[in-house]
Biotite code that builds the C-alpha atoms (Angstrom):
import biotite.structure as struc

atoms = struc.array([
    struc.Atom([104.753, 122.667, 107.498], chain_id="A", res_id=1, res_name="PRO", atom_name="CA", element="C"),
    struc.Atom([102.915, 121.310, 110.426], chain_id="A", res_id=2, res_name="GLY", atom_name="CA", element="C"),
    struc.Atom([103.651, 119.744, 114.334], chain_id="A", res_id=3, res_name="VAL", atom_name="CA", element="C"),
    struc.Atom([102.051, 118.580, 117.061], chain_id="A", res_id=4, res_name="GLU", atom_name="CA", element="C"),
    struc.Atom([102.719, 119.890, 120.125], chain_id="A", res_id=5, res_name="LEU", atom_name="CA", element="C"),
    struc.Atom([101.573, 118.251, 123.533], chain_id="A", res_id=6, res_name="THR", atom_name="CA", element="C"),
    struc.Atom([100.516, 120.181, 126.534], chain_id="A", res_id=7, res_name="THR", atom_name="CA", element="C"),
    struc.Atom([100.059, 118.809, 129.812], chain_id="A", res_id=8, res_name="PRO", atom_name="CA", element="C"),
    struc.Atom([96.598, 118.272, 129.029], chain_id="A", res_id=9, res_name="ASN", atom_name="CA", element="C"),
    struc.Atom([95.886, 118.271, 125.087], chain_id="A", res_id=10, res_name="TYR", atom_name="CA", element="C"),
    struc.Atom([97.495, 118.360, 121.826], chain_id="A", res_id=11, res_name="HIS", atom_name="CA", element="C"),
    struc.Atom([98.161, 121.495, 119.757], chain_id="A", res_id=12, res_name="LEU", atom_name="CA", element="C"),
    struc.Atom([98.317, 121.785, 116.185], chain_id="A", res_id=13, res_name="LEU", atom_name="CA", element="C"),
    struc.Atom([101.050, 124.231, 114.709], chain_id="A", res_id=14, res_name="ALA", atom_name="CA", element="C"),
    struc.Atom([100.606, 124.799, 110.893], chain_id="A", res_id=15, res_name="TYR", atom_name="CA", element="C"),
    struc.Atom([102.196, 127.195, 108.339], chain_id="A", res_id=16, res_name="ASN", atom_name="CA", element="C"),
    struc.Atom([105.183, 128.710, 110.472], chain_id="A", res_id=17, res_name="PHE", atom_name="CA", element="C"),
    struc.Atom([108.099, 129.735, 108.669], chain_id="A", res_id=18, res_name="ASN", atom_name="CA", element="C"),
    struc.Atom([110.386, 126.627, 108.548], chain_id="A", res_id=19, res_name="PRO", atom_name="CA", element="C"),
    struc.Atom([113.632, 128.400, 108.346], chain_id="A", res_id=20, res_name="GLU", atom_name="CA", element="C"),
    struc.Atom([112.993, 129.409, 112.023], chain_id="A", res_id=21, res_name="SER", atom_name="CA", element="C"),
    struc.Atom([115.698, 128.316, 114.100], chain_id="A", res_id=22, res_name="GLU", atom_name="CA", element="C"),
    struc.Atom([114.333, 129.943, 117.076], chain_id="A", res_id=23, res_name="LYS", atom_name="CA", element="C"),
    struc.Atom([110.909, 127.761, 116.475], chain_id="A", res_id=24, res_name="PHE", atom_name="CA", element="C"),
    struc.Atom([113.103, 124.455, 115.983], chain_id="A", res_id=25, res_name="TRP", atom_name="CA", element="C"),
    struc.Atom([114.679, 125.311, 119.282], chain_id="A", res_id=26, res_name="GLU", atom_name="CA", element="C"),
    struc.Atom([111.133, 125.550, 120.639], chain_id="A", res_id=27, res_name="PHE", atom_name="CA", element="C"),
    struc.Atom([109.857, 121.902, 119.203], chain_id="A", res_id=28, res_name="VAL", atom_name="CA", element="C"),
    struc.Atom([113.154, 120.208, 120.219], chain_id="A", res_id=29, res_name="GLU", atom_name="CA", element="C"),
    struc.Atom([112.480, 121.572, 123.842], chain_id="A", res_id=30, res_name="TYR", atom_name="CA", element="C"),
    struc.Atom([108.908, 119.891, 123.478], chain_id="A", res_id=31, res_name="SER", atom_name="CA", element="C"),
    struc.Atom([110.313, 117.002, 122.140], chain_id="A", res_id=32, res_name="ARG", atom_name="CA", element="C"),
    struc.Atom([112.469, 116.334, 124.881], chain_id="A", res_id=33, res_name="GLU", atom_name="CA", element="C"),
    struc.Atom([109.507, 116.905, 127.088], chain_id="A", res_id=34, res_name="ILE", atom_name="CA", element="C"),
    struc.Atom([107.739, 114.166, 125.407], chain_id="A", res_id=35, res_name="GLN", atom_name="CA", element="C"),
    struc.Atom([110.911, 111.760, 125.177], chain_id="A", res_id=36, res_name="ARG", atom_name="CA", element="C"),
    struc.Atom([111.329, 112.116, 129.097], chain_id="A", res_id=37, res_name="ASN", atom_name="CA", element="C"),
    struc.Atom([107.662, 111.301, 129.675], chain_id="A", res_id=38, res_name="GLY", atom_name="CA", element="C"),
    struc.Atom([107.664, 108.284, 126.833], chain_id="A", res_id=39, res_name="CYS", atom_name="CA", element="C"),
    struc.Atom([111.159, 107.147, 128.977], chain_id="A", res_id=40, res_name="GLU", atom_name="CA", element="C"),
    struc.Atom([108.883, 107.403, 132.436], chain_id="A", res_id=41, res_name="ALA", atom_name="CA", element="C"),
    struc.Atom([105.883, 105.109, 130.298], chain_id="A", res_id=42, res_name="ARG", atom_name="CA", element="C"),
    struc.Atom([108.585, 103.065, 129.562], chain_id="A", res_id=43, res_name="ILE", atom_name="CA", element="C"),
    struc.Atom([110.277, 102.583, 132.852], chain_id="A", res_id=44, res_name="ASN", atom_name="CA", element="C"),
    struc.Atom([106.803, 101.622, 134.769], chain_id="A", res_id=45, res_name="LYS", atom_name="CA", element="C"),
    struc.Atom([106.501, 99.116, 131.873], chain_id="A", res_id=46, res_name="LEU", atom_name="CA", element="C"),
    struc.Atom([110.160, 97.673, 132.502], chain_id="A", res_id=47, res_name="ARG", atom_name="CA", element="C"),
    struc.Atom([108.672, 97.111, 136.280], chain_id="A", res_id=48, res_name="ASP", atom_name="CA", element="C"),
    struc.Atom([105.628, 95.350, 135.172], chain_id="A", res_id=49, res_name="LEU", atom_name="CA", element="C"),
    struc.Atom([107.715, 92.828, 133.500], chain_id="A", res_id=50, res_name="GLY", atom_name="CA", element="C"),
    struc.Atom([107.656, 94.201, 129.934], chain_id="A", res_id=51, res_name="MET", atom_name="CA", element="C"),
    struc.Atom([111.207, 93.878, 127.800], chain_id="A", res_id=52, res_name="PRO", atom_name="CA", element="C"),
    struc.Atom([110.780, 97.389, 126.127], chain_id="A", res_id=53, res_name="ILE", atom_name="CA", element="C"),
    struc.Atom([113.414, 99.633, 126.561], chain_id="A", res_id=54, res_name="THR", atom_name="CA", element="C"),
    struc.Atom([113.453, 103.832, 125.271], chain_id="A", res_id=55, res_name="ILE", atom_name="CA", element="C"),
    struc.Atom([116.404, 102.652, 123.087], chain_id="A", res_id=56, res_name="GLU", atom_name="CA", element="C"),
    struc.Atom([114.017, 100.371, 121.245], chain_id="A", res_id=57, res_name="LYS", atom_name="CA", element="C"),
    struc.Atom([111.316, 102.591, 120.687], chain_id="A", res_id=58, res_name="VAL", atom_name="CA", element="C"),
    struc.Atom([113.901, 105.247, 119.640], chain_id="A", res_id=59, res_name="ALA", atom_name="CA", element="C"),
    struc.Atom([115.300, 103.042, 116.935], chain_id="A", res_id=60, res_name="LYS", atom_name="CA", element="C"),
    struc.Atom([111.868, 102.257, 115.439], chain_id="A", res_id=61, res_name="GLU", atom_name="CA", element="C"),
    struc.Atom([111.244, 106.208, 115.215], chain_id="A", res_id=62, res_name="PHE", atom_name="CA", element="C"),
    struc.Atom([114.606, 107.924, 115.516], chain_id="A", res_id=63, res_name="PRO", atom_name="CA", element="C"),
    struc.Atom([112.926, 111.004, 114.066], chain_id="A", res_id=64, res_name="LYS", atom_name="CA", element="C"),
    struc.Atom([109.767, 110.636, 115.757], chain_id="A", res_id=65, res_name="GLY", atom_name="CA", element="C"),
    struc.Atom([108.057, 112.697, 118.393], chain_id="A", res_id=66, res_name="ARG", atom_name="CA", element="C"),
    struc.Atom([108.294, 109.730, 120.809], chain_id="A", res_id=67, res_name="LEU", atom_name="CA", element="C"),
    struc.Atom([104.699, 109.056, 122.735], chain_id="A", res_id=68, res_name="GLY", atom_name="CA", element="C"),
    struc.Atom([102.052, 106.221, 123.621], chain_id="A", res_id=69, res_name="LYS", atom_name="CA", element="C"),
    struc.Atom([101.511, 105.698, 119.922], chain_id="A", res_id=70, res_name="GLY", atom_name="CA", element="C"),
    struc.Atom([105.008, 104.825, 119.281], chain_id="A", res_id=71, res_name="ASN", atom_name="CA", element="C"),
    struc.Atom([105.468, 102.539, 123.020], chain_id="A", res_id=72, res_name="ILE", atom_name="CA", element="C"),
    struc.Atom([102.270, 100.537, 120.891], chain_id="A", res_id=73, res_name="ARG", atom_name="CA", element="C"),
    struc.Atom([104.076, 100.225, 117.677], chain_id="A", res_id=74, res_name="ASN", atom_name="CA", element="C"),
    struc.Atom([107.068, 98.906, 119.381], chain_id="A", res_id=75, res_name="THR", atom_name="CA", element="C"),
    struc.Atom([104.883, 96.211, 120.901], chain_id="A", res_id=76, res_name="PHE", atom_name="CA", element="C"),
    struc.Atom([104.090, 95.260, 117.542], chain_id="A", res_id=77, res_name="GLN", atom_name="CA", element="C"),
    struc.Atom([107.311, 95.230, 115.698], chain_id="A", res_id=78, res_name="ARG", atom_name="CA", element="C"),
    struc.Atom([109.765, 94.601, 118.512], chain_id="A", res_id=79, res_name="ASP", atom_name="CA", element="C"),
    struc.Atom([109.836, 90.361, 119.002], chain_id="A", res_id=80, res_name="GLN", atom_name="CA", element="C"),
    struc.Atom([110.560, 90.441, 122.497], chain_id="A", res_id=81, res_name="GLU", atom_name="CA", element="C"),
    struc.Atom([107.894, 92.693, 123.068], chain_id="A", res_id=82, res_name="CYS", atom_name="CA", element="C"),
    struc.Atom([105.701, 90.194, 120.793], chain_id="A", res_id=83, res_name="ARG", atom_name="CA", element="C"),
    struc.Atom([106.663, 87.350, 122.673], chain_id="A", res_id=84, res_name="GLU", atom_name="CA", element="C"),
    struc.Atom([106.035, 88.620, 126.098], chain_id="A", res_id=85, res_name="TYR", atom_name="CA", element="C"),
    struc.Atom([102.658, 90.338, 125.228], chain_id="A", res_id=86, res_name="LEU", atom_name="CA", element="C"),
    struc.Atom([101.270, 87.165, 123.798], chain_id="A", res_id=87, res_name="ASN", atom_name="CA", element="C"),
    struc.Atom([102.177, 84.825, 126.550], chain_id="A", res_id=88, res_name="GLY", atom_name="CA", element="C"),
    struc.Atom([101.117, 87.298, 129.444], chain_id="A", res_id=89, res_name="LYS", atom_name="CA", element="C"),
    struc.Atom([97.725, 87.861, 127.336], chain_id="A", res_id=90, res_name="HIS", atom_name="CA", element="C"),
    struc.Atom([97.164, 85.205, 125.118], chain_id="A", res_id=91, res_name="LYS", atom_name="CA", element="C"),
    struc.Atom([94.041, 86.032, 122.799], chain_id="A", res_id=92, res_name="GLY", atom_name="CA", element="C"),
    struc.Atom([93.940, 89.495, 123.229], chain_id="A", res_id=93, res_name="LEU", atom_name="CA", element="C"),
    struc.Atom([94.527, 91.480, 119.857], chain_id="A", res_id=94, res_name="ASN", atom_name="CA", element="C"),
    struc.Atom([96.760, 94.555, 119.763], chain_id="A", res_id=95, res_name="PRO", atom_name="CA", element="C"),
    struc.Atom([94.049, 97.193, 120.401], chain_id="A", res_id=96, res_name="THR", atom_name="CA", element="C"),
    struc.Atom([92.952, 95.786, 123.754], chain_id="A", res_id=97, res_name="ASP", atom_name="CA", element="C"),
    struc.Atom([96.765, 95.523, 124.766], chain_id="A", res_id=98, res_name="ILE", atom_name="CA", element="C"),
    struc.Atom([97.309, 99.259, 123.789], chain_id="A", res_id=99, res_name="PHE", atom_name="CA", element="C"),
    struc.Atom([94.260, 100.131, 125.977], chain_id="A", res_id=100, res_name="PHE", atom_name="CA", element="C"),
    struc.Atom([95.394, 97.588, 129.139], chain_id="A", res_id=101, res_name="HIS", atom_name="CA", element="C"),
    struc.Atom([98.482, 99.616, 129.129], chain_id="A", res_id=102, res_name="TYR", atom_name="CA", element="C"),
    struc.Atom([98.491, 102.437, 127.381], chain_id="A", res_id=103, res_name="LEU", atom_name="CA", element="C"),
    struc.Atom([94.207, 103.552, 127.062], chain_id="A", res_id=104, res_name="GLY", atom_name="CA", element="C"),
    struc.Atom([93.134, 106.781, 129.222], chain_id="A", res_id=105, res_name="LYS", atom_name="CA", element="C"),
    struc.Atom([92.800, 104.268, 132.410], chain_id="A", res_id=106, res_name="GLU", atom_name="CA", element="C"),
    struc.Atom([95.700, 101.967, 131.201], chain_id="A", res_id=107, res_name="GLY", atom_name="CA", element="C"),
    struc.Atom([98.396, 101.004, 133.858], chain_id="A", res_id=108, res_name="LEU", atom_name="CA", element="C"),
    struc.Atom([100.929, 103.286, 132.976], chain_id="A", res_id=109, res_name="VAL", atom_name="CA", element="C"),
    struc.Atom([99.091, 106.048, 130.918], chain_id="A", res_id=110, res_name="SER", atom_name="CA", element="C"),
    struc.Atom([98.734, 108.552, 133.484], chain_id="A", res_id=111, res_name="ASN", atom_name="CA", element="C"),
    struc.Atom([101.754, 110.268, 134.608], chain_id="A", res_id=112, res_name="LEU", atom_name="CA", element="C"),
    struc.Atom([102.003, 112.433, 137.428], chain_id="A", res_id=113, res_name="GLU", atom_name="CA", element="C"),
    struc.Atom([102.983, 115.340, 137.218], chain_id="A", res_id=114, res_name="PRO", atom_name="CA", element="C"),
    struc.Atom([101.631, 115.595, 133.696], chain_id="A", res_id=115, res_name="LYS", atom_name="CA", element="C"),
    struc.Atom([104.066, 116.843, 131.292], chain_id="A", res_id=116, res_name="ARG", atom_name="CA", element="C"),
    struc.Atom([104.178, 118.818, 128.402], chain_id="A", res_id=117, res_name="GLY", atom_name="CA", element="C"),
    struc.Atom([104.847, 122.464, 127.056], chain_id="A", res_id=118, res_name="ILE", atom_name="CA", element="C"),
    struc.Atom([102.814, 125.429, 128.491], chain_id="A", res_id=119, res_name="ASP", atom_name="CA", element="C"),
    struc.Atom([100.038, 126.360, 125.883], chain_id="A", res_id=120, res_name="PRO", atom_name="CA", element="C"),
    struc.Atom([100.943, 130.030, 126.051], chain_id="A", res_id=121, res_name="TYR", atom_name="CA", element="C"),
    struc.Atom([104.382, 129.529, 125.236], chain_id="A", res_id=122, res_name="GLU", atom_name="CA", element="C"),
    struc.Atom([103.375, 127.364, 122.192], chain_id="A", res_id=123, res_name="ALA", atom_name="CA", element="C"),
    struc.Atom([101.173, 129.971, 120.999], chain_id="A", res_id=124, res_name="ILE", atom_name="CA", element="C"),
    struc.Atom([103.385, 132.369, 121.300], chain_id="A", res_id=125, res_name="LYS", atom_name="CA", element="C"),
    struc.Atom([106.324, 130.358, 119.892], chain_id="A", res_id=126, res_name="ASN", atom_name="CA", element="C"),
    struc.Atom([103.724, 129.522, 116.695], chain_id="A", res_id=127, res_name="VAL", atom_name="CA", element="C"),
    struc.Atom([102.966, 133.116, 116.059], chain_id="A", res_id=128, res_name="HIS", atom_name="CA", element="C"),
    struc.Atom([106.175, 134.547, 116.271], chain_id="A", res_id=129, res_name="GLU", atom_name="CA", element="C"),
    struc.Atom([107.095, 131.886, 113.476], chain_id="A", res_id=130, res_name="ALA", atom_name="CA", element="C"),
    struc.Atom([104.366, 133.430, 111.632], chain_id="A", res_id=131, res_name="GLY", atom_name="CA", element="C"),
    struc.Atom([102.047, 130.044, 111.966], chain_id="A", res_id=132, res_name="GLY", atom_name="CA", element="C"),
    struc.Atom([98.770, 129.582, 112.720], chain_id="A", res_id=133, res_name="VAL", atom_name="CA", element="C"),
    struc.Atom([97.846, 127.064, 115.906], chain_id="A", res_id=134, res_name="ILE", atom_name="CA", element="C"),
    struc.Atom([94.785, 125.399, 117.015], chain_id="A", res_id=135, res_name="GLY", atom_name="CA", element="C"),
    struc.Atom([93.757, 122.678, 119.646], chain_id="A", res_id=136, res_name="MET", atom_name="CA", element="C"),
    struc.Atom([93.828, 118.974, 118.055], chain_id="A", res_id=137, res_name="ALA", atom_name="CA", element="C"),
    struc.Atom([90.455, 117.200, 118.622], chain_id="A", res_id=138, res_name="HIS", atom_name="CA", element="C"),
    struc.Atom([88.799, 119.249, 121.550], chain_id="A", res_id=139, res_name="PRO", atom_name="CA", element="C"),
    struc.Atom([85.859, 117.043, 122.559], chain_id="A", res_id=140, res_name="PRO", atom_name="CA", element="C"),
    struc.Atom([88.368, 114.272, 123.089], chain_id="A", res_id=141, res_name="LYS", atom_name="CA", element="C"),
    struc.Atom([90.266, 116.317, 125.795], chain_id="A", res_id=142, res_name="ASP", atom_name="CA", element="C"),
    struc.Atom([88.396, 119.172, 126.984], chain_id="A", res_id=143, res_name="VAL", atom_name="CA", element="C"),
    struc.Atom([86.916, 118.703, 130.404], chain_id="A", res_id=144, res_name="LYS", atom_name="CA", element="C"),
    struc.Atom([85.520, 122.307, 130.811], chain_id="A", res_id=145, res_name="ASP", atom_name="CA", element="C"),
    struc.Atom([84.548, 124.978, 128.568], chain_id="A", res_id=146, res_name="MET", atom_name="CA", element="C"),
    struc.Atom([86.702, 127.487, 130.998], chain_id="A", res_id=147, res_name="LYS", atom_name="CA", element="C"),
    struc.Atom([90.135, 125.636, 129.176], chain_id="A", res_id=148, res_name="GLU", atom_name="CA", element="C"),
    struc.Atom([88.912, 126.477, 125.756], chain_id="A", res_id=149, res_name="LEU", atom_name="CA", element="C"),
    struc.Atom([88.018, 129.977, 126.766], chain_id="A", res_id=150, res_name="GLU", atom_name="CA", element="C"),
    struc.Atom([91.448, 130.880, 128.160], chain_id="A", res_id=151, res_name="ILE", atom_name="CA", element="C"),
    struc.Atom([93.052, 129.355, 124.745], chain_id="A", res_id=152, res_name="LEU", atom_name="CA", element="C"),
    struc.Atom([90.708, 131.856, 122.951], chain_id="A", res_id=153, res_name="VAL", atom_name="CA", element="C"),
    struc.Atom([92.170, 134.587, 125.436], chain_id="A", res_id=154, res_name="MET", atom_name="CA", element="C"),
    struc.Atom([95.468, 133.569, 124.694], chain_id="A", res_id=155, res_name="GLN", atom_name="CA", element="C"),
    struc.Atom([95.071, 134.089, 120.815], chain_id="A", res_id=156, res_name="GLU", atom_name="CA", element="C"),
    struc.Atom([94.573, 130.759, 119.513], chain_id="A", res_id=157, res_name="ILE", atom_name="CA", element="C"),
    struc.Atom([93.318, 130.407, 116.167], chain_id="A", res_id=158, res_name="ASP", atom_name="CA", element="C"),
    struc.Atom([91.631, 127.469, 115.573], chain_id="A", res_id=159, res_name="PHE", atom_name="CA", element="C"),
    struc.Atom([89.642, 124.363, 116.994], chain_id="A", res_id=160, res_name="LEU", atom_name="CA", element="C"),
    struc.Atom([90.298, 120.804, 115.126], chain_id="A", res_id=161, res_name="GLU", atom_name="CA", element="C"),
    struc.Atom([86.548, 119.557, 113.989], chain_id="A", res_id=162, res_name="ILE", atom_name="CA", element="C"),
    struc.Atom([86.285, 115.740, 113.715], chain_id="A", res_id=163, res_name="GLN", atom_name="CA", element="C"),
    struc.Atom([82.555, 115.001, 113.157], chain_id="A", res_id=164, res_name="PRO", atom_name="CA", element="C"),
    struc.Atom([82.440, 111.511, 114.348], chain_id="A", res_id=165, res_name="ASN", atom_name="CA", element="C"),
    struc.Atom([83.989, 112.582, 117.902], chain_id="A", res_id=166, res_name="LEU", atom_name="CA", element="C"),
    struc.Atom([81.125, 113.390, 120.082], chain_id="A", res_id=167, res_name="LYS", atom_name="CA", element="C"),
    struc.Atom([81.670, 116.113, 122.481], chain_id="A", res_id=168, res_name="PRO", atom_name="CA", element="C"),
    struc.Atom([81.386, 115.221, 126.436], chain_id="A", res_id=169, res_name="LYS", atom_name="CA", element="C"),
    struc.Atom([78.936, 118.608, 126.512], chain_id="A", res_id=170, res_name="TYR", atom_name="CA", element="C"),
    struc.Atom([77.360, 120.503, 123.625], chain_id="A", res_id=171, res_name="PRO", atom_name="CA", element="C"),
    struc.Atom([79.575, 123.332, 121.985], chain_id="A", res_id=172, res_name="TYR", atom_name="CA", element="C"),
    struc.Atom([78.008, 126.966, 122.068], chain_id="A", res_id=173, res_name="GLN", atom_name="CA", element="C"),
])
């Protein structure tokens, strides 16, 4: 079993936990609720810009999913009202460009303040208590300072995801 958990600054990957652990699933639901709130905040900003998207549309498309930017992007493409709005407003732009315009790192509704997500130490503790291992997803993409990794190591993170096609912002030592 595996889940991805979102912290304010990066994603953590939890694997091999006991799928029967009620306490762990309660923690995952808590994490999903934080994600849903962030997704809803982005959707509200999109609505302020005139886009006909709602949290209900996104949740309908992904009834069991952890809601985030990817779900919003897919709703852009699946929902007829959203498609018509985006085709009218951004004629000729492909879906990737539209995604980056709104949801990319510098997109109009990408960065929320305050940042949302679970505390990394809480995640590490809960995964270990459920018998699993936990690591950081795509560190070259999200880590801005090696001190972040050092803190996670002190908090007993188990691994770092390796993606050979991503170039780090600095050399790992």
